[in-house]
VEXMAR-963015 format. One record per atom (N, C-alpha, C): residue number from 1; x, y, z. Coordinates in steps of 0.2 Angstrom, whole numbers. Example, Ala and Ser with C-alpha at 12.3 -4.5 7.8 and 13.67 -1.06 7.14 Angstrom:
 lodren     u     v     w
      1    66   -28    39
      1    62   -22    39
      1    66   -16    39
      2    64   -11    35
      2    68    -5    36
      2    64     0    39
END
This chain:
 lodren     u     v     w
      1   130    17  -273
      1   131    24  -271
      1   138    24  -268
      2   142    29  -271
      2   149    31  -269
      2   149    34  -262
      3   153    31  -257
      3   153    34  -251
      3   158    40  -251
      4   156    46  -249
      4   161    51  -248
      4   160    55  -241
      5   164    59  -239
      5   163    62  -233
      5   157    66  -233
      6   155    69  -239
      6   149    73  -239
      6   143    69  -239
      7   143    63  -242
      7   137    59  -242
      7   136    56  -235
      8   141    54  -232
      8   141    52  -225
      8   138    57  -220
      9   140    63  -221
      9   138    69  -217
      9   131    70  -218
     10   128    70  -224
     10   121    71  -226
     10   117    66  -223
     11   119    59  -223
     11   115    54  -221
     11   115    54  -213
     12   120    56  -210
     12   120    57  -203
     12   116    62  -200
     13   116    68  -204
     13   111    73  -202
     13   104    71  -203
     14   103    68  -209
     14    96    65  -210
     14    93    61  -204
     15    98    56  -202
     15    96    52  -197
     15    95    56  -190
     16    99    61  -189
     16    98    65  -183
     16    92    68  -183
     17    90    71  -189
     17    83    75  -189
     17    78    70  -188
     18    78    64  -191
     18    73    59  -190
     18    72    57  -183
     19    77    56  -179
     19    77    55  -172
     19    74    61  -168
     20    76    67  -170
     20    73    73  -166
     20    66    73  -168
     21    64    72  -174
     21    57    72  -176
     21    53    67  -172
     22    56    61  -171
     22    52    56  -167
     22    52    58  -160
     23    57    61  -157
     23    57    63  -150
     23    51    68  -149
     24    51    73  -154
     24    45    78  -153
     24    38    75  -154
     25    38    70  -158
     25    31    66  -159
     25    30    63  -152
     26    35    60  -149
     26    34    56  -143
     26    32    61  -137
     27    35    67  -138
     27    33    72  -133
     27    26    74  -133
     28    23    75  -139
     28    16    76  -140
     28    12    71  -137
     29    13    65  -138
     29     9    60  -135
     29    10    60  -127
     30    16    61  -125
     30    17    61  -118
     30    13    67  -114
     31    13    73  -117
     31     9    78  -115
     31     2    77  -115
     32    -1    74  -120
     32    -8    72  -120
     32    -9    67  -114
     33    -5    62  -114
     33    -6    57  -108
     33    -6    60  -101
     34    -1    64  -100
     34     0    68   -94
     34    -7    72   -92
     35    -9    76   -97
     35   -15    80   -96
     35   -21    76   -94
     36   -22    70   -98
     36   -28    66   -97
     36   -27    62   -90
     37   -21    61   -88
     37   -20    58   -81
     37   -21    63   -76
     38   -20    69   -77
     38   -21    74   -72
     38   -29    75   -71
     39   -32    74   -77
     39   -40    74   -76
     39   -43    69   -73
     40   -40    63   -74
     40   -42    57   -70
     40   -41    57   -63
     41   -35    60   -61
     41   -33    60   -54
     41   -38    65   -50
     42   -39    71   -54
     42   -43    76   -50
     42   -50    74   -50
     43   -53    71   -55
     43   -60    68   -54
     43   -60    63   -49
     44   -55    58   -49
     44   -56    53   -44
     44   -55    56   -36
     45   -50    60   -35
     45   -50    63   -29
     45   -56    67   -27
     46   -58    71   -31
     46   -64    75   -30
     46   -70    71   -28
     47   -71    66   -32
     47   -77    61   -31
     47   -76    58   -24
     48   -71    55   -22
     48   -70    52   -16
     48   -70    57   -10
     49   -66    62   -11
     49   -66    67    -6
     49   -73    70    -5
     50   -77    71   -10
     50   -84    74    -9
     50   -88    69    -5
     51   -87    63    -6
     51   -91    58    -2
     51   -89    58     5
     52   -82    58     6
     52   -79    59    13
     52   -82    65    17
     53   -82    71    14
     53   -84    77    17
     53   -91    77    19
     54   -95    75    14
     54  -102    75    15
     54  -104    70    20
     55  -101    64    20
     55  -103    59    25
     55  -101    61    32
     56   -96    65    32
     56   -93    68    39
     56   -98    73    42
     57  -103    76    38
     57  -108    80    40
     57  -114    77    42
     58  -116    72    38
     58  -122    68    38
     58  -122    62    44
     59  -116    60    45
     59  -115    54    50
     59  -110    57    55
     60  -109    53    60
     60  -104    55    65
     60   -97    56    63
     61   -94    62    63
     61   -88    64    60
     61   -82    60    64
     62   -83    58    70
     62   -78    55    74
     62   -77    48    71
     63   -82    45    68
     63   -82    38    65
     63   -80    39    57
     64   -83    44    54
     64   -81    44    46
     64   -74    46    45
     65   -72    51    48
     65   -65    54    46
     65   -60    49    47
     66   -59    46    53
     66   -54    41    55
     66   -55    35    51
     67   -61    33    50
     67   -63    27    46
     67   -61    27    39
     68   -63    33    36
     68   -60    34    29
     68   -53    34    28
     69   -49    37    33
     69   -42    38    33
     69   -39    31    33
     70   -42    27    38
     70   -39    20    39
     70   -40    16    33
     71   -46    15    31
     71   -48    10    26
     71   -44    13    19
     72   -45    19    18
     72   -41    22    12
     72   -34    21    12
     73   -31    22    18
     73   -24    21    19
     73   -22    14    18
     74   -26     9    21
     74   -24     2    20
     74   -25     0    13
     75   -30     2     9
     75   -31     0     2
     75   -25     3    -2
     76   -23     9    -1
     76   -18    13    -5
     76   -11     9    -4
     77   -10     8     3
     77    -4     5     5
     77    -3    -2     2
     78    -9    -6     2
     78    -9   -13    -1
     78    -7   -13    -8
     79   -11    -8   -12
     79   -10    -8   -19
     79    -2    -6   -21
     80     1    -2   -17
     80     8     0   -18
     80    12    -6   -17
     81    11    -8   -11
     81    16   -14    -8
     81    16   -20   -13
     82    10   -22   -15
     82     9   -28   -19
     82    10   -27   -27
     83     9   -21   -29
     83     9   -21   -36
     83    15   -17   -39
     84    17   -12   -35
     84    23    -7   -38
     84    26    -3   -32
     85    30    -6   -28
     85    33    -2   -22
     85    36     4   -24
     86    38     5   -31
     86    41    11   -33
     86    36    17   -33
     87    30    15   -33
     87    25    20   -33
     87    24    24   -26
     88    27    22   -21
     88    27    26   -15
     88    30    33   -15
     89    27    37   -10
     89    30    44   -10
     89    28    48   -16
     90    32    53   -18
     90    30    57   -23
     90    32    54   -30
     91    37    50   -30
     91    39    47   -37
     91    45    51   -40
     92    46    58   -38
     92    51    62   -41
     92    58    59   -40
     93    60    57   -34
     93    66    54   -33
     93    67    48   -38
     94    62    44   -39
     94    63    38   -44
     94    64    41   -51
     95    61    46   -53
     95    62    49   -59
     95    69    52   -60
     96    71    55   -54
     96    78    58   -54
     96    83    52   -55
     97    82    47   -51
     97    87    41   -52
     97    87    38   -59
     98    81    38   -62
     98    81    35   -69
     98    85    39   -74
     99    84    46   -73
     99    87    51   -77
     99    95    51   -76
    100    97    49   -70
    100   104    48   -69
    100   107    42   -71
    101   103    37   -74
    101   106    31   -76
    101   105    25   -72
    102   102    26   -66
    102   100    21   -61
    102    94    17   -64
    103    95    10   -64
    103    89     6   -66
    103    83     6   -61
    104    78    10   -63
    104    72    10   -59
    104    66     8   -63
    105    63     3   -61
    105    57     0   -65
    105    51     5   -65
    106    51     9   -70
    106    45    13   -72
    106    42    11   -78
    107    35    11   -78
    107    32     9   -84
    107    24     9   -83
    108    21     5   -87
    108    13     5   -86
    108    11     3   -79
    109    14    -2   -77
    109    12    -5   -70
    109    13     0   -65
    110    18     4   -65
    110    20     9   -60
    110    14    15   -61
    111    13    17   -67
    111     9    22   -69
    111     2    20   -66
    112    -1    14   -68
    112    -7    12   -65
    112    -8    12   -58
    113    -3     9   -55
    113    -3     9   -47
    113    -3    15   -44
    114     1    20   -47
    114     2    27   -44
    114    -5    30   -45
    115    -8    29   -51
    115   -14    33   -52
    115   -20    31   -47
    116   -21    24   -46
    116   -26    22   -42
    116   -25    23   -35
    117   -18    21   -33
    117   -17    22   -25
    117   -17    29   -23
    118   -14    34   -28
    118   -14    41   -26
    118   -21    44   -25
    119   -26    42   -30
    119   -33    44   -29
    119   -36    42   -22
    120   -35    35   -21
    120   -37    32   -14
    120   -34    36    -8
    121   -28    37    -8
    121   -24    40    -2
    121   -26    47    -1
    122   -26    51    -7
    122   -27    58    -6
    122   -35    59    -5
    123   -39    55    -9
    123   -46    56    -8
    123   -49    54    -1
    124   -45    50     2
    124   -47    48     9
    124   -45    53    15
    125   -41    58    13
    125   -40    63    18
    125   -32    64    19
    126   -28    60    17
    126   -21    61    18
    126   -18    67    15
    127   -14    71    19
    127   -13    78    17
    127    -7    78    12
    128    -8    75     6
    128    -3    75     1
    128    -5    78    -6
    129    -1    80   -11
    129    -3    83   -17
    129    -4    78   -22
    130    -9    80   -27
    130   -10    76   -33
    130    -5    77   -38
    131     0    82   -38
    131     5    82   -43
    131    10    77   -43
    132    11    73   -37
    132    15    68   -36
    132    13    62   -41
    133     7    60   -41
    133     4    55   -45
    133     5    57   -53
    134     3    63   -54
    134     4    65   -61
    134    11    65   -64
    135    16    68   -60
    135    23    68   -62
    135    25    61   -63
    136    24    56   -58
    136    27    49   -59
    136    23    46   -65
    137    17    47   -66
    137    13    44   -71
    137    16    46   -78
    138    17    53   -78
    138    19    56   -85
    138    26    53   -86
    139    31    52   -82
    139    37    49   -83
    139    37    42   -84
    140    32    38   -81
    140    31    31   -82
    140    28    30   -89
    141    24    34   -91
    141    21    33   -98
    141    26    35  -103
    142    31    39  -102
    142    36    41  -107
    142    41    35  -107
    143    42    31  -102
    143    46    25  -102
    143    43    20  -106
    144    36    19  -105
    144    32    14  -109
    144    32    16  -116
    145    31    22  -118
    145    31    24  -125
    145    37    23  -128
    146    43    24  -125
    146    50    23  -128
    146    51    16  -130
    147    47    11  -126
    147    48     4  -128
    147    44     3  -135
    148    38     6  -136
    148    34     5  -142
    148    37     9  -148
    149    40    15  -147
    149    43    19  -152
    149    50    20  -150
    150    54    16  -150
    150    61    17  -148
    150    65    22  -152
    151    67    27  -149
    151    71    32  -153
    151    78    32  -151
    152    81    38  -152
    152    88    38  -150
    152    90    37  -143
    153    94    33  -141
    153    95    32  -134
    153    97    38  -130
    154   100    43  -133
    154   102    49  -130
    154    96    53  -128
    155    90    52  -131
    155    84    56  -130
    155    80    53  -125
    156    82    47  -123
    156    77    44  -118
    156    76    48  -111
    157    82    50  -109
    157    81    54  -102
    157    78    60  -103
    158    78    63  -109
    158    75    70  -110
    158    67    68  -111
    159    65    63  -113
    159    58    61  -114
    159    55    59  -107
    160    59    56  -103
    160    57    54   -96
    160    56    61   -92
    161    61    65   -93
    161    60    71   -89
    161    54    76   -92
    162    53    75   -99
    162    48    79  -102
    162    41    76   -99
    163    41    69   -98
    163    35    66   -95
    163    33    69   -88
    164    39    69   -84
    164    38    72   -77
    164    36    79   -77
    165    39    83   -81
    165    37    90   -82
    165    30    91   -84
    166    28    87   -89
    166    21    88   -91
    166    16    86   -86
    167    18    81   -82
    167    14    80   -76
    167    13    85   -71
    168    18    89   -70
    168    18    95   -66
    168    14   100   -69
    169    15   102   -75
    169    12   107   -79
    169     4   105   -79
    170     3    99   -80
    170    -5    97   -80
    170    -8    98   -73
    171    -4    96   -68
    171    -7    97   -61
    171    -9   104   -59
    172    -4   109   -61
    172    -5   116   -60
    172    -8   120   -65
    173    -8   117   -71
    173   -10   121   -77
    173    -5   127   -79
    174     2   125   -78
    174     7   129   -78
    174    13   127   -82
    175    12   128   -89
    175    17   124   -94
    175    24   127   -93
    176    25   134   -92
    176    32   136   -91
    176    35   134   -85
    177    31   133   -79
    177    34   130   -73
    177    36   123   -74
    178    33   119   -78
    178    35   112   -80
    178    41   112   -83
    179    42   116   -88
    179    49   117   -92
    179    54   119   -87
    180    53   124   -83
    180    58   126   -79
    180    60   121   -73
    181    55   117   -71
    181    56   112   -66
    181    61   106   -69
    182    60   105   -76
    182    65   100   -79
    182    72   103   -79
    183    72   109   -81
    183    79   112   -81
    183    82   113   -75
    184    78   116   -70
    184    81   117   -63
    184    83   111   -59
    185    78   106   -59
    185    78   101   -54
    185    80    94   -57
    186    77    92   -63
    186    78    85   -66
    186    85    85   -70
    187    85    89   -75
    187    91    88   -80
    187    96    93   -79
    188    95    99   -77
    188   100   104   -76
    188   103   105   -83
    189    99   106   -88
    189   102   106   -95
    189    97   110   -99
    190   100   114  -104
    190    96   119  -108
    190    97   117  -115
    191    99   111  -117
    191   100   110  -124
    191    94   110  -128
    192    94   110  -135
    192    89   111  -139
    192    84   105  -138
    193    87    99  -137
    193    82    93  -136
    193    78    94  -130
    194    82    96  -125
    194    78    97  -118
    194    73   102  -119
    195    74   108  -122
    195    69   113  -122
    195    64   111  -127
    196    65   108  -132
    196    60   106  -137
    196    55   101  -135
    197    58    95  -132
    197    53    90  -129
    197    49    93  -123
    198    53    96  -119
    198    50    99  -113
    198    44   104  -114
    199    46   108  -119
    199    41   114  -120
    199    34   111  -123
    200    35   106  -128
    200    29   103  -131
    200    25    99  -126
    201    29    95  -123
    201    25    90  -118
    201    21    94  -113
    202    25    99  -110
    202    22   103  -105
    202    16   107  -107
    203    17   110  -113
    203    12   114  -116
    203     5   110  -117
    204     6   104  -120
    204     0   100  -122
    204    -3    98  -115
    205     1    96  -111
    205    -1    93  -104
    205    -5    99  -101
    206    -3   105  -101
    206    -7   110   -97
    206   -13   112  -101
    207   -13   112  -108
    207   -19   114  -111
    207   -24   108  -110
    208   -22   102  -110
    208   -27    97  -109
    208   -30    97  -102
    209   -26    98   -97
    209   -28    99   -90
    209   -33   105   -89
    210   -31   111   -92
    210   -35   117   -92
    210   -42   115   -95
    211   -42   112  -101
    211   -48   110  -104
    211   -53   106  -100
    212   -50   102   -96
    212   -54    97   -91
    212   -54   100   -84
    213   -52   107   -83
    213   -52   110   -77
    213   -49   106   -71
    214   -43   103   -73
    214   -40    98   -69
    214   -34   100   -65
    215   -33   107   -65
    215   -27   110   -61
    215   -29   110   -54
    216   -23   109   -49
    216   -24   109   -42
    216   -28   115   -39
    217   -26   121   -41
    217   -29   127   -38
    217   -30   132   -44
    218   -36   134   -46
    218   -37   138   -51
    218   -38   145   -48
    219   -33   149   -48
    219   -33   156   -44
    219   -38   161   -48
    220   -39   159   -55
    220   -43   164   -59
    220   -50   164   -56
    221   -52   158   -53
    221   -59   158   -50
    221   -60   162   -44
    222   -55   165   -42
    222   -55   169   -35
    222   -54   176   -37
    223   -55   178   -43
    223   -53   185   -45
    223   -58   190   -42
    224   -64   189   -40
    224   -68   193   -37
    224   -66   195   -30
    225   -63   190   -26
    225   -61   191   -19
    225   -53   192   -19
    226   -49   191   -24
    226   -42   191   -24
    226   -40   198   -25
    227   -36   201   -20
    227   -34   208   -21
    227   -26   208   -19
    228   -22   210   -24
    228   -15   211   -23
    228   -12   218   -24
    229    -7   219   -20
    229    -4   226   -21
    229     3   225   -19
    230     8   230   -21
    230    15   230   -19
    230    17   237   -19
    231    21   239   -13
    231    25   245   -13
    231    32   244   -11
    232    36   249   -12
    232    43   248   -10
    232    44   248    -2
    233    39   251     1
    233    39   250     9
    233    39   243    12
    234    36   239     8
    234    34   232    10
    234    40   227     9
    235    45   230     6
    235    51   225     4
    235    54   222    10
    236    55   225    16
    236    57   222    22
    236    53   216    24
    237    46   217    23
    237    42   211    25
    237    42   205    21
    238    44   207    14
    238    44   201    10
    238    51   198    11
    239    56   201    13
    239    63   198    15
    239    61   194    21
    240    58   197    26
    240    56   193    32
    240    52   186    30
    241    48   187    26
    241    44   181    23
    241    49   176    20
    242    53   178    16
    242    58   174    13
    242    63   170    19
    243    65   174    24
    243    69   171    29
    243    65   166    33
    244    59   168    35
    244    55   163    38
    244    53   156    34
    245    52   157    28
    245    51   152    23
    245    57   147    23
    246    63   151    22
    246    69   147    22
    246    70   143    28
    247    69   145    34
    247    70   142    40
    247    65   136    41
    248    59   138    40
    248    54   133    41
    248    53   128    36
    249    55   130    29
    249    55   125    24
    249    61   120    25
    250    67   122    28
    250    72   117    29
    250    70   113    35
    251    67   116    40
    251    64   111    46
    251    59   106    43
    252    55   108    38
    252    50   104    35
    252    54    98    32
    253    59    99    28
    253    63    94    24
    253    66    89    29
    254    69    92    35
    254    72    88    40
    254    67    83    43
    255    61    86    45
    255    56    82    48
    255    53    77    44
    256    52    78    37
    256    50    73    32
    256    55    67    32
    257    61    69    32
    257    67    63    31
    257    67    59    38
    258    66    63    43
    258    67    59    50
    258    60    55    51
    259    55    57    49
    259    49    53    49
    259    49    47    45
    260    52    48    38
    260    53    42    34
    260    58    37    37
    261    63    39    40
    261    68    35    43
    261    65    31    49
    262    61    35    53
    262    57    32    59
    262    52    26    56
    263    49    28    51
    263    44    23    49
    263    47    17    46
    264    53    18    42
    264    57    12    40
    264    59     7    45
    265    60    10    51
    265    63     6    56
    265    57     2    60
    266    51     4    59
    266    45     1    62
    266    44    -6    59
    267    42   -11    64
    267    41   -18    61
    267    34   -19    58
    268    33   -14    54
    268    26   -14    50
    268    27   -14    43
    269    23   -17    39
    269    23   -17    32
    269    20   -10    30
    270    21    -9    23
    270    19    -2    21
    270    11    -1    21
    271     8    -7    20
    271     0    -7    20
    271    -2    -4    27
    272     1    -6    32
    272    -1    -4    39
    272     1     2    41
    273     7     4    38
    273    10    11    40
    273     5    16    37
    274     3    15    31
    274    -1    20    27
    274    -8    20    30
    275   -10    14    32
    275   -17    14    36
    275   -17    18    42
    276   -11    17    46
    276   -11    20    53
    276   -10    28    52
    277    -7    30    47
    277    -6    37    45
    277   -13    40    43
    278   -17    36    39
    278   -24    38    38
    278   -28    39    44
    279   -28    34    48
    279   -32    34    54
    279   -30    40    59
    280   -23    42    60
    280   -21    47    64
    280   -23    54    60
    281   -23    54    54
    281   -25    60    50
    281   -32    62    51
    282   -36    57    51
    282   -43    57    52
    282   -45    60    59
    283   -41    57    64
    283   -43    59    71
    283   -41    66    72
    284   -35    68    69
    284   -33    75    70
    284   -38    80    66
    285   -40    78    60
    285   -44    83    57
    285   -51    83    60
    286   -53    78    64
    286   -60    78    67
    286   -59    84    73
    287   -54    85    76
    287   -53    90    81
    287   -52    97    79
    288   -51    97    72
    288   -50   104    69
    288   -57   107    67
    289   -57   114    66
    289   -63   116    63
    289   -65   113    57
    290   -72   113    56
    290   -75   109    50
    290   -72   110    43
    291   -70   117    42
    291   -67   118    35
    291   -61   115    34
    292   -57   112    39
    292   -51   109    37
    292   -52   102    34
    293   -58   100    33
    293   -60    93    30
    293   -59    94    23
    294   -59   100    20
    294   -59   101    13
    294   -52   105    11
    295   -47   102     9
    295   -41   105     8
    295   -41   111     3
    296   -45   110    -3
    296   -46   115    -8
    296   -49   121    -5
    297   -54   120    -1
    297   -58   126     2
    297   -53   130     7
    298   -49   126    11
    298   -44   129    15
    298   -39   134    11
    299   -37   131     6
    299   -32   135     2
    299   -35   142    -1
    300   -42   141    -3
    300   -45   147    -6
    300   -47   152     0
    301   -48   149     6
    301   -49   154    11
    301   -43   158    13
    302   -37   155    13
    302   -31   159    14
    302   -30   164     9
    303   -30   161     3
    303   -28   166    -3
    303   -33   171    -4
    304   -39   170    -3
    304   -44   176    -4
    304   -45   181     2
    305   -41   179     7
    305   -41   184    13
    305   -47   183    18
    306   -50   178    18
    306   -56   176    22
    306   -54   174    29
    307   -48   172    30
    307   -46   169    37
    307   -43   175    41
    308   -43   173    48
    308   -40   177    53
    308   -33   174    55
    309   -30   177    59
    309   -23   175    61
    309   -23   168    64
    310   -28   167    68
    310   -29   161    72
    310   -30   155    67
    311   -34   156    62
    311   -35   151    57
    311   -29   149    53
    312   -25   155    51
    312   -19   154    47
    312   -14   150    51
    313   -13   152    58
    313    -8   149    62
    313   -10   141    63
    314   -16   140    64
    314   -18   133    65
    314   -17   129    58
    315   -19   132    53
    315   -18   129    46
    315   -11   127    45
    316    -6   132    46
    316     1   130    45
    316     3   124    50
    317     1   125    56
    317     4   119    61
    317     0   113    59
    318    -6   113    57
    318    -9   106    55
    318    -7   103    49
    319    -6   108    44
    319    -3   105    37
    319     4   103    38
    320     8   106    42
    320    15   104    43
    320    15    97    46
    321    11    96    51
    321    11    89    55
    321     8    84    50
    322     2    85    47
    322    -2    80    43
    322     2    78    37
    323     6    83    34
    323    10    81    28
    323    16    77    30
    324    19    78    35
    324    25    74    38
    324    22    67    39
    325    17    67    43
    325    14    61    45
    325    12    56    39
    326     9    59    34
    326     7    56    28
    326    13    54    23
    327    17    58    22
    327    23    57    17
    327    28    52    21
    328    29    53    27
    328    33    49    31
    328    31    41    31
    329    24    40    30
    329    22    33    30
    329    24    29    24
    330    25    33    18
    330    26    30    12
    330    20    31     7
    331    15    34     9
    331     9    35     5
    331    11    38    -1
    332     7    36    -7
    332     8    39   -13
    332     5    46   -14
    333     9    51   -15
    333     7    58   -15
    333    13    62   -15
    334    11    69   -17
    334    17    73   -18
    334    17    79   -12
    335    23    82   -13
    335    24    88    -8
    335    23    95   -10
    336    22    95   -17
    336    21   102   -20
    336    15   106   -17
    337     9   103   -18
    337     3   106   -15
    337     3   108    -8
    338     5   103    -4
    338     6   104     4
    338    11   110     5
    339    16   111     1
    339    21   116     2
    339    18   123     0
    340    13   123    -5
    340    10   129    -7
    340     5   131    -1
    341     1   126     2
    341    -3   128     7
    341     1   131    13
    342     6   127    15
    342    10   130    21
    342    13   137    19
    343    15   138    13
    343    17   145    11
    343    12   150    11
    344     6   148     9
    344     0   153     9
    344    -2   155    17
    345    -2   150    21
    345    -3   151    28
    345     2   156    31
    346     9   154    30
    346    14   158    33
    346    14   165    30
    347    13   166    23
    347    13   172    20
    347     7   177    23
    348     1   173    24
    348    -5   177    26
    348    -3   180    33
    349     0   176    37
    349     2   178    44
    349     7   184    44
    350    12   184    39
    350    16   190    38
    350    13   196    36
    351     8   195    31
    351     4   200    28
    351     0   203    34
    352    -3   200    38
    352    -7   203    44
    352    -3   207    48
    353     4   205    49
    353     8   209    53
    353    10   215    50
    354    11   215    43
    354    12   221    39
    354     6   226    40
    355     0   223    39
    355    -6   227    39
    355    -6   231    46
    356    -4   227    51
    356    -5   230    58
    356     0   235    59
    357     6   236    55
    357    11   241    56
    357    11   246    51
    358    11   244    45
    358    10   249    39
    358     3   251    38
    359    -1   246    38
    359    -8   248    37
    359   -11   248    30
    360    -7   247    25
    360    -9   247    18
    360    -8   241    13
    361    -5   236    16
    361    -3   230    12
    361    -9   226    11
    362    -9   221     7
    362   -14   216     6
    362   -12   209     8
    363   -15   206    13
    363   -13   200    16
    363   -13   194    10
    364   -17   195     5
    364   -18   190     0
    364   -11   190    -4
    365    -8   196    -5
    365    -2   196    -9
    365     3   192    -5
    366     4   193     1
    366     9   189     5
    366     7   182     5
    367     1   180     5
    367    -1   173     5
    367     2   170    -2
    368     1   173    -7
    368     3   171   -14
    368    10   171   -14
    369    14   176   -12
    369    21   176   -12
    369    24   171    -7
    370    20   169    -2
    370    22   164     3
    370    22   157     0
    371    17   156    -5
    371    17   150    -8
    371    23   148   -12
    372    25   153   -16
    372    31   153   -20
    372    38   152   -15
    373    38   156   -10
    373    44   156    -5
    373    45   149    -2
    374    39   146     1
    374    40   140     4
    374    41   134    -1
    375    38   135    -7
    375    40   130   -12
    375    47   130   -14
    376    50   136   -14
    376    57   137   -16
    376    61   135   -10
    377    59   135    -4
    377    63   133     1
    377    64   125     2
    378    58   122     0
    378    58   115     0
    378    61   111    -6
    379    59   114   -12
    379    62   110   -18
    379    68   114   -21
    380    70   120   -18
    380    76   123   -20
    380    76   125   -28
    381    70   127   -30
    381    70   129   -37
    381    66   136   -38
    382    70   141   -36
    382    67   148   -35
    382    63   150   -42
    383    66   149   -47
    383    63   152   -54
    383    57   148   -55
    384    57   141   -54
    384    51   138   -55
    384    45   140   -50
    385    47   141   -44
    385    43   144   -39
    385    39   150   -41
    386    43   155   -43
    386    41   161   -45
    386    36   160   -51
    387    38   156   -56
    387    34   156   -62
    387    27   152   -60
    388    27   147   -56
    388    21   143   -55
    388    16   147   -52
    389    18   151   -47
    389    12   155   -44
    389    10   161   -49
    390    15   163   -53
    390    13   169   -57
    390     8   166   -63
    391    10   160   -65
    391     5   156   -70
    391    -2   155   -68
    392    -2   153   -61
    392    -9   151   -58
    392   -13   158   -57
    393    -9   163   -56
    393   -13   170   -54
    393   -14   174   -60
    394    -9   174   -65
    394    -8   179   -70
    394    -9   186   -68
    395    -5   188   -62
    395    -5   194   -59
    395     2   197   -59
    396     3   203   -63
    396     9   206   -63
    396    12   209   -56
    397     7   211   -52
    397     8   214   -46
    397    12   209   -41
    398    12   202   -43
    398    15   197   -39
    398    23   196   -41
    399    25   199   -46
    399    32   197   -49
    399    37   199   -44
    400    37   206   -42
    400    42   208   -37
    400    41   205   -30
    401    36   204   -27
    401    35   201   -21
    401    38   193   -21
    402    36   190   -27
    402    38   183   -28
    402    46   183   -29
    403    49   187   -32
    403    56   187   -34
    403    60   188   -27
    404    57   193   -23
    404    61   194   -17
    404    60   188   -12
    405    54   186   -11
    405    53   181    -6
    405    56   174    -8
    406    55   172   -14
    406    58   166   -17
    406    66   166   -17
    407    69   171   -19
    407    76   171   -19
    407    79   171   -12
    408    76   175    -7
    408    78   175     0
    408    77   168     3
    409    71   165     2
    409    70   158     5
    409    75   153     2
    410    77   154    -4
    410    82   149    -7
    410    88   150    -4
    411    91   156    -3
    411    97   157     0
    411    98   155     7
    412    92   157    11
    412    92   155    18
    412    92   147    18
    413    88   144    14
    413    87   137    15
    413    94   133    13
    414    97   136     8
    414   104   133     6
    414   109   134    11
    415   109   140    15
    415   114   141    20
    415   112   136    26
    416   106   134    27
    416   105   129    33
    416   106   122    31
    417   104   120    25
    417   106   113    23
    417   105   113    15
    418   111   111    12
    418   111   111     4
    418   107   106     1
    419   104   107    -4
    419   100   102    -8
    419    93   102    -7
    420    89   100   -12
    420    82   100   -11
    420    80    94    -8
    421    73    94    -6
    421    71    88    -2
    421    71    82    -7
    422    71    83   -13
    422    71    77   -18
    422    78    74   -19
    423    83    79   -18
    423    90    77   -18
    423    91    72   -12
    424    89    74    -6
    424    90    70     0
    424    86    64    -1
    425    80    64    -3
    425    76    58    -4
    425    79    53    -9
    426    82    56   -14
    426    86    52   -19
    426    92    48   -16
    427    96    52   -12
    427   101    49    -8
    427    99    44    -3
    428    94    45     0
    428    91    40     5
    428    89    34     2
    429    86    34    -4
    429    83    28    -7
    429    88    25   -12
    430    93    28   -15
    430    98    25   -20
    430   105    27   -18
    431   106    27   -11
    431   113    28    -9
    431   119    24   -12
    432   118    17   -12
    432   123    13   -15
    432   124    14   -22
    433   118    14   -26
    433   119    15   -33
    433   122    22   -35
    434   120    27   -31
    434   124    33   -33
    434   131    33   -31
    435   133    30   -26
    435   140    29   -24
    435   144    25   -30
    436   140    20   -32
    436   144    16   -38
    436   144    20   -44
    437   139    24   -45
    437   140    28   -51
    437   145    34   -51
    438   146    37   -45
    438   151    42   -44
    438   158    39   -44
    439   158    33   -42
    439   165    30   -42
    439   167    27   -49
    440   162    28   -54
    440   164    26   -60
    440   163    18   -61
    441   160    15   -56
    441   159     8   -57
    441   152     6   -59
END
């Protein structure tokens, strides 16, 4: 065959298309795996959590709640410490590091460790989100798949990010939010490869998750009690909600980092730190009203408008402290779901204030807008925050309140301290490697 510029160009284009097709095929498998992982995580946490809650009513709660937290924390911490230390925390900083080119060991070992330890930790009562395990599991499986089906090296980071986004999409049943999270937080890129792999992986992950009813919070189940409304007169209250979310979200980020730094200075192994956090969590929950034992029930109570201001205030304070305590110990679990609960409680309080002054707003609308606002303040991804709540609710009435509160929360949060919680965690964990990369070495 005679080599000409035209033949060389055609061959190159053919190879490029083959590599892109392989990347799309891998994205399909990644999405399926992420959706199944979300189903396993939800089933495991629900099974263990149901045993814990039921036993706390049938047996002395002062023994069951701290006991479950201590034993579950010790087991989860031991699994992470001895099998895959990279599985501690949410896993998103590790994914961001790998996407940036830092050598972080992710693969089947990390995925299995995160899956089991996350189920044990969260099912035992630690106030963390199940989306952390699914995000890191999705990215880890993408790394493992790339070893079996090696494609173009330049597509590797896109597939890893697609795995993480598919994990998020599967956890919340929100495919668009998964895609936007990849664009806003992980890659900050909108190339055709990014959009193609991300869209397919997130769509399949969300479909599989919804088929298994594995999403963190299904707002469609609350349609009979969920009431939303919005008028122009309420705009100042949504601005107020955004300001409060920005301030308190920044405070939350700072407290998480300080708690992590404090725990790292303790002369205790990870196993004992997580066990101690579980014990303290159980003790605190014992002294709270009984419905605080079930995180899902608490979220539904706030969103459906069944709580009063005292419950909402206690829910915010308790979730704030318990999440910082759990995440600061290094326990495997995420911050997304806790930030949504914090936002729901904060929004509900602002909604009650609006009702007492204007008299015609719905506190449930503020609770849902608050979810997005606090999420935006913590993770600094306002578009993802808007979309994730909208996708979970499918309510057009929420679009304007979400846009106002999320954007204001983002602006206020950035004015207080720049960067998301994951940027700060990335810098904390990989400071030397990032400095080497930035210096060109």
